[in-house]
N, C-alpha and C positions, 0 to 999 in steps of 0.2 A: 310772590315772584316779587313783584315790584318793591316789597318791602326790602328783602333780600337784596335785591341787586341794588336798591337805596343805602342800603347800610354798609355796603363792602365799599361802596363808592366813598360814602363819609371815612367808614374807618382806613382806606388807603390814603385818603387824602389827608385824615388829621394824622396818621404815622408818618409821611412825608412834611409834614410841617412839622414835626417835632425829631426830625433826624437831625443828628449831628453833620452826617455826610448822606449824600444820595445813598437808597436801599435800590436794588435792583428790581424790578416788577416781579421778577422769579422766584427770588424771598419774598418779597410782599405776597405773592400767590401762594406758595408754600405754607407760610406763615399763617396766612388768612383759612387757607384748609384745616391746617392742624388745631387754632386756637382761634373759638369764638367767645365773644362777651367778655374779651379781656380789657383790663383798664391801664391807665399809666404806663403804655409802650414806651419805652427811651432806647435809642437804638445806638450801637457803638460800631464803627469799623475799623477791621484792620486788615493788612495784606494777608491773613492766612484765613479770618473767620468774618462774620458779621454776628454781632450778638443783642438779642431782644430784649431788655428786661423790663419785667409787667407782671402786675397782681391778677391771678386765674383761680377761679375760686376761692377767692381770698387771701390766696397765700401768694409771697414773691417769689418769680419763676424767672430762671432764665434760658433761652432758647440759642441756642448755636447753629450757623449755617455758614457754608463754604460758598465766597462769592461767586 
């Protein structure tokens, strides 16, 4: 359990460090529940959506969230 909490804390701080604009904790929480073990996450925010592009299972993927 401690490993999961530490991993999530590191992942959230890593995502925040590379975000071009702040990503809400709600979006980050939803993203972390849906995708584990992702690499190279890049965030893009607009008024309409928040987009995460990343590598998942060796494939480039994009996920869209409403802010």
